[in-house]
C-alpha positions in Angstrom: 39.3 14.4 46.8 36.9 14.9 44.0 39.6 14.8 41.5 40.9 11.4 42.9 37.2 10.1 42.8 36.8 11.2 39.1 40.1 9.3 38.4 39.2 6.2 40.0 35.6 6.3 38.5 37.0 6.7 35.1 38.6 3.3 35.6 35.4 1.7 36.7 33.0 -0.3 34.5 29.3 0.7 34.1 28.2 -2.4 35.9 29.8 -3.4 39.2 28.7 -5.8 41.9 29.6 -9.5 42.5 27.8 -10.8 39.5 28.0 -14.3 37.9 29.7 -14.3 34.6 27.2 -14.3 31.7 27.1 -14.3 28.1 27.9 -11.1 26.2 25.6 -11.5 23.1 22.8 -13.7 21.8 24.3 -17.0 20.6 21.7 -17.1 17.8 23.6 -14.2 16.1 27.1 -15.2 14.9 28.5 -11.7 14.7 26.3 -9.1 16.5 26.8 -5.6 17.0 26.9 -4.7 20.6 25.2 -1.7 22.5 27.7 1.2 23.3 26.7 0.7 27.0 26.9 -3.0 27.0 29.4 -4.0 29.7 31.2 -6.6 27.6 31.9 -3.7 25.0 33.2 -1.6 27.8 35.3 -4.2 29.2 37.0 -5.0 25.8 37.6 -1.3 25.4 38.9 -1.1 29.1 41.4 -3.8 28.2 42.5 -2.0 25.0 43.2 1.2 27.1 45.5 -0.8 29.5 47.2 -2.1 26.5 47.6 1.5 25.0 48.7 3.0 28.3 51.5 0.4 28.8 52.5 0.6 25.0 52.1 4.3 24.6 51.3 6.1 27.9 53.9 8.1 30.0 54.3 9.9 33.3 52.7 12.9 31.6 50.1 11.2 29.5 47.8 8.4 31.1 45.0 7.6 28.9 41.5 6.7 30.2 38.6 5.5 28.4 36.2 8.2 27.5 33.4 6.6 25.4 32.7 3.5 23.4 31.3 4.6 20.0 30.8 1.1 18.3 31.3 -2.6 19.3 30.8 -5.9 17.8 31.9 -9.3 18.5 32.9 -12.7 16.8 32.6 -16.0 18.4 35.6 -18.3 17.8 34.5 -21.8 18.0 36.3 -23.6 21.0 38.6 -20.7 21.4 36.9 -17.6 22.8 35.5 -14.2 21.8 36.9 -11.5 19.6 35.7 -8.0 20.2 36.1 -5.1 17.8 35.6 -1.7 19.5 35.8 1.9 18.4 36.3 4.4 21.3 37.6 7.8 22.4 40.2 8.3 24.9 40.8 11.0 27.5 43.7 12.1 29.8 43.6 11.3 33.5 44.7 15.1 34.2 42.0 16.8 32.1 38.6 16.4 30.9 37.3 15.5 27.3 38.4 13.3 24.6 42.0 13.7 23.1 42.0 10.9 20.6 40.0 8.2 18.8 41.0 4.7 18.7 40.0 1.3 17.2 40.9 -2.0 19.0 40.5 -5.7 18.6 40.6 -7.7 21.8 40.4 -11.5 22.0 39.6 -13.2 25.2 41.0 -16.9 24.7 39.8 -19.6 26.6 43.3 -21.2 26.9 45.5 -18.3 27.1 46.5 -16.2 30.3 45.9 -12.7 28.7 43.9 -11.2 26.1 45.3 -10.7 22.7 45.1 -7.0 21.9 45.8 -4.7 19.1 45.0 -0.9 19.3 45.4 2.0 16.8 44.8 5.6 17.7 44.7 9.1 16.2 45.8 12.0 18.3 46.5 15.6 17.6 49.8 15.8 15.6 51.5 18.0 18.4 50.7 15.5 21.3 53.6 13.0 20.9 56.2 16.1 20.8 54.4 17.6 23.9 54.6 14.5 25.9 58.3 13.7 24.8 59.3 17.3 25.9 57.4 16.8 29.3 59.1 13.4 29.9 62.5 14.9 29.2 61.9 17.6 31.6 60.8 15.1 34.3 63.9 12.8 33.5 66.4 15.8 33.9 64.4 16.8 37.1 64.9 13.3 38.6 68.5 13.3 37.6 69.1 16.4 39.6 67.9 15.0 42.9 70.5 14.0 45.3 68.5 11.5 47.1 66.9 8.5 45.7 63.2 8.6 45.7 61.1 6.8 48.6 57.5 7.4 49.3 54.4 5.7 50.9 50.6 6.0 50.5 50.0 7.5 47.0 47.4 8.7 47.2 46.8 9.1 51.0 43.7 7.9 52.7 41.9 10.9 51.8 42.6 10.4 48.0 45.0 13.3 47.8 48.2 13.1 45.8 50.9 15.8 46.6 52.0 17.6 43.3 55.6 16.4 43.4 54.3 12.9 43.6 51.9 12.9 40.7 54.6 11.9 38.0 55.4 8.8 40.3 51.6 8.0 40.7 51.3 8.2 36.8 54.3 6.0 36.4 52.7 3.5 38.6 49.6 3.7 36.3 51.5 3.2 33.4 53.4 0.0 35.0 50.1 -1.4 36.5 48.2 -1.0 33.1 50.6 -3.9 31.9 49.6 -6.0 35.0 45.9 -5.3 34.6 46.0 -5.9 30.9 47.7 -9.4 31.7 45.1 -10.3 34.2 42.0 -9.2 32.6 39.2 -11.5 31.4 35.9 -11.2 29.9 34.5 -11.1 33.5 37.3 -9.5 35.5 38.8 -6.0 35.3 41.1 -4.1 37.7 41.9 -0.4 39.0 45.0 0.6 40.4 43.9 2.1 44.0 47.0 3.0 45.7 50.9 2.9 45.7 51.5 1.5 49.2 55.2 2.0 48.8 57.8 3.1 46.0 61.6 3.2 46.3 64.2 4.0 43.8 66.9 1.7 43.0 70.5 3.2 42.1 71.7 2.2 38.7 75.0 2.7 37.0 73.4 3.5 33.5 71.0 6.3 32.7 67.8 4.4 33.5 65.4 5.0 36.3 64.4 1.9 38.2 61.6 2.0 40.5 60.2 -0.7 43.0 56.4 -0.4 43.7 54.2 -2.1 46.1 50.7 -1.5 44.8 47.0 -2.4 45.6 44.7 -3.6 42.7 41.1 -3.5 43.0 39.4 -6.5 41.4 35.8 -6.2 39.9 33.3 -7.8 40.4 34.9 -9.7 43.3 35.9 -6.5 45.2 39.2 -8.1 46.2 42.0 -5.8 47.0 45.1 -7.7 45.5 48.7 -6.8 46.6 51.3 -6.7 43.9 55.0 -6.2 43.9 55.9 -4.3 40.6 59.3 -3.2 39.3 59.5 -0.7 36.4 62.6 0.5 34.5 61.9 3.8 32.7 63.6 6.0 30.4 61.7 8.8 28.1 63.5 7.3 24.9 63.2 3.6 25.6 60.2 1.2 26.1 59.3 0.5 29.8 60.2 -2.7 31.2 57.8 -4.2 33.9 58.1 -7.1 36.1 55.3 -8.1 38.7 54.1 -10.7 41.3 50.7 -10.6 42.7 49.0 -12.8 45.3 45.2 -13.6 45.2 43.7 -14.7 48.4 40.4 -15.5 46.8 41.0 -16.2 43.1 37.9 -15.9 40.9 36.8 -18.8 39.3 34.7 -19.1 36.0 33.5 -22.4 37.4 34.4 -24.5 40.1 36.4 -23.2 43.1 40.0 -22.6 43.9 42.7 -21.7 46.5 45.1 -18.7 46.9 46.9 -18.1 43.9 50.1 -16.3 42.9 50.8 -14.7 39.3 53.9 -13.1 37.9 55.0 -11.7 34.6 57.3 -9.4 32.8 57.5 -7.5 29.3 58.8 -4.8 27.4 56.6 -2.2 26.1 56.5 0.2 23.2 56.2 3.8 22.1 53.5 5.7 20.3 
């Protein structure tokens, strides 16, 4: 339970609560530095980690935001805000920083997702270790006679059975794409639970997982159900498709009704 709480807390911002959106900086300064504990600096860094996980994470390496080292922003007239962040990342399964990153995140007023670019430095052996672990997992899954099917990961007490940890991490990687797509300057997300997962049989060597997940939206505190389909192979980029339903969509201004969102993309490798 304590381990699960630590994992969830690592995905939370420093400031929670249903606050009204505000300005991330003093508009009298055109390109200000931000305090490392500024919630907008952390929000930009969190988005960068979502992107990093989708592009470079794996069932054996899920990145978490460790610490923001430096941050600044640039206001783009009539377009949005561009954040520059330097930060360290950890691993969801261990303590301490495992790499340093620099990121650029642009929250655009007229675009559905933040434009993101991230570059990181890791131990030179990390990539090989992760690839080896991914191949072991791949062959282990290949040997199973029954297609995977499970519910409630973690359970209501925050416990994840050891055999299900790679699947939980797989859901984290896939949902990182969803959370990156949906994030704004004022909204961020955490994966709370896999309600259901089942494996689809394929004729090729790819693994096809069908997830039903719950995302926690901050600051609205809404639990958002999403249907996510993820295709995985250790040598290939992941493919994710999703469909989410908002009962009470957050509005920067005005009000709205229930909303559905969907998307798909192919990721990359680090």
